[in-house]
Backbone as CSV, one residue per row, in Angstrom:
resi,resn,N_x,N_y,N_z,CA_x,CA_y,CA_z,C_x,C_y,C_z
1,MET,97.536,-24.987,14.410,95.641,-24.679,14.822,96.395,-23.391,15.661
2,ILE,95.295,-21.867,15.572,95.335,-20.826,16.320,93.965,-21.060,16.825
3,ASP,94.889,-20.952,18.533,92.893,-20.833,18.989,92.561,-19.414,19.689
4,SER,93.097,-17.961,19.310,92.668,-17.490,19.686,93.246,-16.403,19.601
5,PHE,92.835,-15.126,18.857,93.421,-13.746,18.590,92.925,-12.780,18.537
6,SER,93.824,-12.085,19.629,92.683,-10.747,19.691,93.356,-9.645,19.885
7,LEU,92.919,-8.366,19.028,92.914,-7.273,19.341,93.652,-6.627,20.799
8,TYR,92.503,-6.605,21.171,92.029,-6.484,22.370,92.814,-6.717,23.421
9,GLU,93.229,-8.359,23.190,93.986,-8.830,24.378,95.623,-9.034,24.369
10,ASP,95.369,-9.191,22.893,97.162,-9.454,22.763,97.632,-8.085,21.795
11,CYS,97.017,-6.977,21.962,98.021,-5.998,21.492,97.504,-4.731,22.706
12,VAL,98.432,-4.068,21.613,98.082,-2.298,22.016,97.959,-1.465,20.485
13,MET,96.891,-0.199,21.049,96.702,0.430,19.493,97.600,1.521,20.192
14,LEU,98.363,2.171,18.678,99.443,3.174,19.533,99.758,3.949,18.428
15,PRO,99.403,5.414,18.810,99.457,6.552,17.996,100.878,5.935,16.752
16,TYR,101.023,6.205,15.430,101.919,5.101,14.764,102.824,6.784,14.108
17,ASP,104.036,6.473,14.555,105.356,7.676,14.938,106.274,6.340,14.024
18,LYS,107.283,7.362,14.368,109.348,7.066,14.332,109.544,5.545,15.414
19,ASN,108.617,6.459,15.927,109.149,5.338,17.483,108.989,4.260,17.138
20,VAL,107.193,3.986,17.423,107.293,3.091,16.892,107.837,1.896,16.178
21,ARG,107.842,2.419,14.854,108.356,1.749,13.621,110.819,1.332,14.322
22,GLU,110.609,2.117,15.264,112.390,1.722,15.699,112.418,0.629,17.087
23,ASN,111.156,0.570,17.186,110.566,-0.438,18.713,110.324,-1.744,18.442
24,CYS,109.900,-1.816,16.627,109.041,-2.896,16.624,109.573,-3.626,14.465
25,LEU,109.273,-5.158,14.503,109.962,-5.436,13.681,109.068,-4.880,12.396
26,PRO,110.143,-4.635,11.281,110.052,-4.249,10.027,108.518,-5.340,9.754
27,PHE,107.186,-3.991,9.363,106.113,-4.273,8.607,105.793,-4.393,7.515
28,SER,104.994,-5.823,7.676,105.280,-5.622,5.541,103.477,-6.349,4.996
29,CYS,102.714,-5.500,4.958,101.261,-6.204,4.240,101.061,-6.732,3.000
30,GLY,101.719,-7.784,2.248,101.764,-7.538,0.882,102.319,-6.383,-0.108
31,GLU,101.671,-5.309,0.472,101.598,-4.317,-1.427,102.437,-3.477,-1.302
32,ALA,103.046,-3.081,-2.089,104.512,-2.317,-1.784,104.029,-0.827,-1.606
33,ASP,102.708,-0.558,-2.095,102.805,1.379,-1.898,102.259,1.328,-1.013
34,LEU,100.858,0.343,-0.641,100.725,0.625,1.426,102.300,0.935,2.497
35,ASN,103.301,0.012,2.115,104.349,-0.430,2.902,105.123,0.693,2.940
36,GLU,105.233,1.125,1.087,105.806,2.626,1.307,105.283,3.829,2.273
37,PHE,103.613,4.104,2.051,103.478,4.942,3.029,103.387,4.545,3.775
38,PHE,103.843,3.612,5.076,103.308,3.890,6.263,104.663,3.814,6.306
39,GLN,105.838,3.359,6.067,107.358,3.619,5.731,107.665,5.052,5.337
40,ASP,107.223,5.857,4.549,107.368,6.699,4.068,107.255,8.001,4.589
41,ASP,105.371,8.142,4.252,105.090,9.436,4.041,103.273,9.372,5.421
42,ALA,103.919,8.223,6.234,102.167,8.847,7.278,102.867,9.585,8.103
43,ASP,103.982,9.099,8.479,104.343,10.964,9.197,104.677,11.797,8.505
44,LEU,104.338,12.151,6.894,104.410,13.659,6.431,102.575,14.295,6.647
45,TYR,101.977,12.936,6.187,100.312,13.232,6.577,100.066,13.768,7.631
46,ALA,100.267,13.131,8.833,100.474,13.573,10.409,101.106,14.908,10.274
47,GLU,102.195,15.297,9.980,102.325,16.216,10.128,102.090,17.880,9.648
48,GLU,101.389,17.592,8.302,100.164,18.265,7.857,98.779,18.097,7.942
49,LEU,98.165,17.853,9.246,96.823,17.282,9.444,96.063,16.955,8.196
50,LEU,97.139,15.949,7.161,96.008,15.333,6.079,95.408,13.809,6.506
51,GLY,96.421,13.484,7.299,95.870,11.866,7.710,96.686,11.365,9.304
52,LYS,95.855,10.819,10.093,96.498,10.187,11.574,96.259,8.930,10.617
53,THR,97.750,8.200,11.335,98.173,6.909,11.734,98.025,6.235,12.790
54,TYR,96.724,4.745,13.251,97.358,4.315,14.371,98.255,2.958,13.913
55,CYS,98.104,2.313,15.338,98.907,0.985,14.854,98.413,-0.300,16.363
56,TRP,98.408,-1.229,15.824,98.556,-2.489,16.848,99.399,-2.955,16.594
57,VAL,99.672,-3.247,17.571,101.355,-3.946,18.251,101.076,-4.967,19.227
58,THR,101.883,-5.687,19.103,101.864,-7.113,19.829,102.577,-6.342,21.548
59,LEU,102.214,-7.172,22.385,102.608,-6.993,23.704,103.330,-8.047,23.806
60,GLU,103.917,-8.773,23.067,104.800,-9.528,23.276,106.113,-9.326,22.625
61,ILE,107.735,-9.165,23.292,108.540,-9.001,22.782,109.448,-10.244,21.697
62,PRO,109.715,-10.018,21.045,110.137,-8.668,20.087,108.438,-8.099,19.465
63,HIS,108.142,-6.239,19.303,107.049,-6.755,19.412,106.772,-6.562,17.325
64,LYS,105.411,-6.362,16.902,105.124,-6.152,15.900,104.405,-5.851,15.511
65,ILE,104.806,-5.333,14.424,102.882,-4.411,13.939,102.493,-5.367,13.420
66,VAL,101.293,-5.084,13.940,99.862,-6.232,13.530,99.717,-5.754,12.039
67,ALA,98.583,-4.641,12.825,98.506,-3.758,11.696,98.139,-2.749,12.006
68,LEU,97.722,-1.537,10.834,97.879,-0.481,10.521,96.819,0.361,9.571
69,PHE,95.879,1.384,10.165,95.025,2.344,9.535,95.420,4.095,9.478
70,THR,94.982,5.267,8.615,95.576,6.101,8.283,93.952,6.000,8.171
71,LEU,93.071,7.984,9.154,92.233,8.469,9.046,92.705,10.088,8.864
72,SER,91.240,9.339,8.238,91.081,11.458,7.422,89.879,11.959,8.132
73,ASN,89.898,13.238,7.565,88.299,13.651,7.538,87.391,13.720,6.154
74,ASP,86.131,13.348,6.199,86.137,13.284,4.851,84.313,13.822,5.396
75,SER,83.849,14.303,3.702,81.806,14.278,3.252,81.798,13.418,2.151
76,ILE,80.418,12.741,2.569,80.085,12.352,1.013,78.702,14.135,0.970
77,LYS,78.648,14.255,-0.524,78.610,15.716,-0.955,76.746,14.948,-1.401
78,THR,75.603,14.598,-0.996,74.630,14.543,-2.319,74.905,15.408,-3.637
79,ARG,75.046,16.868,-3.021,74.237,17.614,-4.758,74.964,17.249,-5.379
80,PHE,75.965,16.270,-5.198,76.601,16.593,-6.488,76.650,14.497,-7.089
81,LEU,75.989,14.123,-6.246,75.549,12.339,-6.609,74.195,12.772,-7.666
82,PRO,74.123,11.659,-8.742,72.757,10.871,-8.710,71.745,11.107,-8.283
83,SER,70.473,10.674,-8.547,69.485,10.644,-8.311,69.729,9.510,-7.449
84,ASN,69.576,8.395,-8.168,69.185,7.323,-7.908,70.590,6.419,-6.718
85,VAL,71.692,7.741,-7.174,72.776,7.310,-5.604,71.957,7.848,-4.607
86,LYS,72.202,9.290,-4.505,71.634,10.049,-3.759,70.479,9.081,-3.051
87,ASN,69.312,9.014,-3.567,68.258,8.257,-2.659,68.141,6.790,-1.989
88,ARG,69.549,6.211,-2.561,69.524,4.800,-1.675,70.633,5.734,-0.267
89,LEU,71.057,6.328,-0.313,71.938,6.684,0.418,70.954,6.861,1.999
90,GLN,70.312,8.309,1.143,69.779,9.351,2.118,68.113,8.141,2.707
91,ARG,68.501,6.987,1.821,66.994,5.713,2.508,66.833,5.802,4.560
92,HIS,68.060,5.936,4.942,67.294,5.399,6.106,68.464,6.649,6.802
93,VAL,68.425,8.029,6.776,68.171,9.643,7.013,66.831,9.927,7.461
94,ILE,66.950,10.659,9.152,64.992,10.767,9.067,64.919,11.895,7.709
95,ASN,63.797,11.903,7.361,63.507,13.470,6.173,63.584,14.876,7.100
96,PRO,63.771,15.111,8.248,64.288,16.729,8.807,65.862,17.022,9.045
97,LYS,66.344,16.191,8.701,68.055,15.860,8.591,68.902,15.178,7.667
98,ARG,68.122,14.697,6.132,68.450,15.005,5.094,69.070,16.488,4.907
99,GLY,69.837,15.852,3.948,70.843,17.653,3.831,72.221,17.162,2.402
100,ARG,72.740,18.382,2.009,73.807,18.433,1.067,74.822,17.436,1.220
101,SER,75.117,17.816,2.330,76.147,16.821,2.873,76.797,16.090,4.255
102,TYR,76.896,14.916,3.646,76.695,14.190,5.557,78.597,14.275,6.209
103,PRO,79.138,14.359,7.397,80.486,14.012,8.170,81.321,12.689,7.455
104,ALA,81.440,12.141,7.669,82.298,10.840,6.895,83.891,10.740,7.612
105,VAL,84.446,9.693,7.543,85.573,9.573,7.744,86.497,9.031,7.241
106,LEU,86.768,8.897,6.234,87.936,7.996,4.706,88.805,7.660,6.117
107,VAL,88.643,5.706,5.719,89.875,5.244,5.800,90.667,5.271,4.460
108,GLY,91.240,6.513,5.027,92.617,6.269,3.389,94.218,5.554,3.858
109,ARG,93.898,4.603,4.222,94.519,3.444,4.163,94.305,2.613,5.060
110,LEU,94.795,1.004,4.780,94.395,0.329,5.727,94.831,-0.865,5.359
111,GLY,95.527,-1.852,6.351,96.885,-2.641,6.001,97.104,-3.669,7.555
112,VAL,96.662,-4.553,7.565,97.443,-5.973,8.041,98.553,-7.078,7.681
113,SER,99.332,-6.509,8.562,100.903,-7.463,8.105,100.576,-9.157,7.410
114,LEU,101.219,-9.471,6.994,101.515,-10.357,6.462,100.938,-11.891,7.172
115,GLU,101.926,-11.380,7.841,101.649,-12.714,9.562,100.188,-13.003,9.562
116,TYR,99.918,-12.482,10.149,98.507,-11.615,10.719,97.338,-11.940,9.851
117,GLN,97.201,-12.266,8.498,96.290,-11.939,7.591,95.945,-13.794,7.471
118,GLY,94.769,-13.228,6.951,94.213,-14.840,6.994,92.518,-15.675,8.109
119,SER,92.093,-16.068,7.920,90.812,-16.842,8.384,90.939,-17.051,10.291
120,SER,92.475,-17.319,10.349,92.998,-17.697,11.409,92.450,-17.559,12.334
121,TYR,93.345,-16.000,12.105,94.226,-14.781,12.790,91.884,-13.636,13.263
122,HIS,91.331,-13.827,12.343,90.307,-12.571,11.604,90.472,-11.261,12.152
123,VAL,91.700,-10.586,11.680,92.933,-9.163,11.891,91.650,-8.569,11.721
124,GLY,91.437,-8.448,9.763,90.718,-7.495,8.949,89.466,-7.424,9.807
125,SER,88.562,-7.859,10.273,87.047,-7.933,10.696,87.296,-7.013,12.126
126,GLN,88.455,-7.914,12.427,88.514,-7.281,14.354,89.082,-5.553,14.001
127,LEU,89.996,-5.134,13.285,90.327,-3.935,13.230,88.615,-3.085,12.326
128,MET,88.291,-3.845,11.956,87.252,-2.840,11.152,85.875,-2.500,12.292
129,SER,85.699,-3.809,12.933,84.613,-3.516,13.540,84.850,-2.515,14.992
130,PHE,86.425,-2.221,15.504,87.052,-1.061,16.326,86.664,0.123,15.336
131,ILE,87.195,0.488,14.297,86.825,1.821,13.282,85.710,1.789,13.431
132,LYS,84.792,0.931,13.713,83.397,1.017,13.827,82.333,1.507,14.881
133,ASP,82.975,0.798,15.981,82.207,1.281,17.479,83.592,2.690,17.389
134,TRP,84.629,2.961,17.381,85.075,4.170,17.695,84.562,5.001,17.470
135,PHE,83.617,5.099,16.083,82.950,6.427,15.674,81.710,6.422,15.860
136,ARG,81.336,5.121,16.523,80.062,5.187,17.442,79.859,5.533,18.878
137,HIS,80.906,5.612,19.597,81.134,5.438,20.954,80.890,6.761,21.153
138,GLU,79.863,6.872,22.502,79.272,8.566,23.325,80.435,9.493,23.116
139,ASP,81.659,8.675,23.606,83.365,10.185,24.084,83.625,10.193,22.420
140,ASN,82.971,9.795,21.620,83.879,10.152,20.032,83.090,12.107,20.147
141,LYS,84.178,12.575,19.694,84.162,14.042,19.903,84.411,14.404,18.466
142,THR,83.190,13.994,17.403,82.877,14.943,16.084,81.970,13.818,15.712
143,GLY,81.097,14.415,15.404,79.415,13.426,14.671,80.420,13.361,13.672
144,CYS,79.990,11.954,12.479,80.436,11.082,11.820,79.687,9.716,11.951
145,ARG,79.064,10.136,10.352,77.481,9.545,10.139,77.622,8.389,8.958
146,PHE,79.382,8.113,8.077,79.230,7.149,7.233,80.114,7.189,8.062
147,ILE,81.540,5.466,7.295,82.757,5.239,6.857,82.908,6.000,5.595
148,VAL,83.850,5.906,4.979,84.316,5.721,3.125,85.825,5.622,2.989
149,VAL,85.465,4.471,2.243,86.865,4.054,1.595,87.458,3.805,0.157
150,ASP,88.394,4.182,-0.617,88.876,4.288,-2.123,88.948,2.611,-2.082
151,ALA,88.903,2.191,-1.827,88.746,0.236,-2.235,89.312,-0.343,-3.591
152,TYR,90.388,-0.083,-3.113,91.019,-0.706,-4.650,90.217,-1.816,-5.570
153,ASN,90.271,-1.599,-6.519,89.225,-2.794,-7.318,89.858,-3.877,-8.062
154,THR,90.314,-4.531,-6.441,90.095,-6.004,-7.040,89.318,-6.966,-6.136
155,ASP,88.509,-8.459,-6.591,88.609,-9.396,-5.760,88.228,-8.965,-4.411
156,ARG,89.498,-9.607,-3.741,89.300,-9.467,-2.413,90.022,-8.022,-1.482
157,VAL,90.333,-7.839,-2.281,90.130,-6.626,-1.456,88.207,-5.849,-1.098
158,LEU,87.786,-5.659,-1.936,86.510,-5.530,-2.234,85.629,-7.010,-1.452
159,HIS,85.938,-8.225,-1.880,85.419,-8.413,-0.659,85.537,-8.457,0.482
160,TYR,86.470,-8.136,1.237,86.812,-7.747,2.661,85.386,-6.462,2.747
161,TYR,85.990,-5.291,2.091,84.622,-4.472,2.616,83.262,-4.542,2.595
162,GLU,82.524,-5.562,1.828,81.959,-6.258,1.316,81.329,-6.921,2.763
163,SER,82.031,-7.895,3.192,81.840,-8.862,3.950,81.715,-8.229,5.054
164,ASN,82.328,-6.855,5.313,82.377,-6.217,6.160,81.159,-4.915,6.384
165,GLY,79.920,-4.901,5.631,79.095,-3.768,5.263,78.819,-3.059,4.121
166,PHE,79.998,-2.966,4.115,80.684,-1.488,2.845,79.408,-1.645,1.555
167,ASN,79.182,-0.992,0.903,78.946,-0.751,-0.096,79.166,-0.082,-1.183
168,PRO,78.785,-0.358,-1.808,79.842,0.674,-3.661,78.885,2.097,-3.621
169,LEU,79.432,3.438,-3.784,78.212,4.331,-3.590,77.858,4.384,-5.324
170,TYR,78.747,4.282,-6.114,77.673,3.864,-7.365,77.336,2.227,-7.688
171,ARG,76.430,2.170,-8.638,75.489,1.343,-8.772,77.019,0.314,-9.099
172,ASP,77.329,0.311,-10.255,78.353,-0.372,-11.070,79.419,0.559,-11.633
173,GLU,80.662,-0.172,-12.101,81.369,0.556,-12.678,81.388,1.605,-13.837
174,ASN,81.087,1.193,-14.452,80.646,2.164,-15.449,79.400,3.530,-14.931
175,ASP,78.892,3.145,-14.090,77.974,4.789,-13.062,79.555,5.408,-12.131
176,GLU,80.303,4.807,-11.854,81.148,5.458,-11.688,82.275,6.520,-12.233
177,LYS,83.113,5.565,-13.542,84.144,6.122,-14.884,82.552,7.321,-15.323
178,SER,81.405,7.409,-15.496,80.587,8.344,-15.934,81.255,9.593,-15.164
179,TYR,80.710,9.484,-13.307,80.383,10.588,-13.348,82.427,11.424,-12.655
180,TYR,82.990,9.977,-12.363,84.441,10.539,-12.693,85.027,11.239,-14.064
181,GLU,84.187,10.800,-15.500,84.389,11.227,-16.178,85.554,10.214,-16.590
182,ILE,85.957,9.398,-16.026,87.118,8.402,-16.948,86.693,7.185,-18.079
183,PRO,87.131,7.279,-18.887,86.779,6.875,-19.859,86.736,5.160,-19.571
184,ALA,85.814,5.218,-20.812,85.045,3.570,-20.707,85.991,2.128,-20.847
185,GLU,86.674,2.673,-21.515,87.646,1.801,-21.622,88.726,1.494,-20.702
186,GLU,89.145,2.436,-20.264,90.262,2.186,-18.564,89.802,1.877,-17.210
187,LYS,90.246,1.454,-16.912,90.336,0.382,-16.031,90.433,1.206,-14.508
188,LEU,89.434,0.945,-14.238,88.690,1.257,-12.517,89.943,0.961,-11.706
189,ARG,90.650,2.388,-10.881,91.357,1.823,-10.016,91.127,1.636,-8.820
190,THR,90.297,2.213,-8.086,89.626,1.999,-7.240,88.084,2.000,-7.394
191,ARG,87.336,1.359,-6.118,85.823,2.199,-6.596,85.217,2.721,-4.814
192,LEU,84.820,3.430,-4.821,84.410,4.338,-3.524,83.320,3.617,-2.979
193,LEU,83.242,2.775,-2.060,82.350,2.305,-0.494,82.418,3.030,0.569
194,TYR,80.894,3.391,1.105,80.379,3.298,2.787,80.289,2.591,3.110
195,PHE,79.853,2.727,4.702,78.912,2.248,5.425,79.123,3.364,6.288
196,ASP,76.870,3.035,6.755,76.717,3.515,6.917,76.117,3.464,8.676
197,LEU,77.294,4.135,9.573,77.142,4.222,11.021,76.210,4.057,11.837
198,LYS,75.114,4.429,11.542,73.603,3.634,12.280,72.820,2.480,11.815
199,ARG,73.099,2.064,10.938,73.097,0.609,10.593,74.371,-0.290,11.108
200,LYS,73.451,-1.500,11.677,74.092,-2.132,12.707,75.322,-3.040,11.168
């Protein structure tokens, strides 16, 4: 039984790069495409200014990468949304500031090491709390009203985001397929979820 594990006390957050990879044990979150992205593509995304990846690394030696996440700038464009979705999204935005587009940060990739997954560690919830607080903090360098994510359309992943306060942008899969012109018989690989940073 683990007494407690804290990202803030047991780890340090660093920009994720070649130096980190060379000085830490290999990372695996159990998802092959995420592992491949973090190993092979994260640096290129950073070089092309398409996404910035950060990691939490244990203070103990040998260092272990506990979690990784990639962030990019994004927005939610209300002029492209159905009326019911637009109304639900804007419900908590004061009238004078309702607009056609709202700044958002995209969580493009997120993975927790297999070793640190599970309710004993609570790494996933700690990580998401950190990301939320990071963009609410007065020292944040840019305005950002929402966090958005294209989450894998699996029960486990959707449960993680929903338990951390995220809501589907579209009411159901059929609405989302219709909006993106995906055939009804085709499986929806991801669901677009959002979190309003002004709400607790």
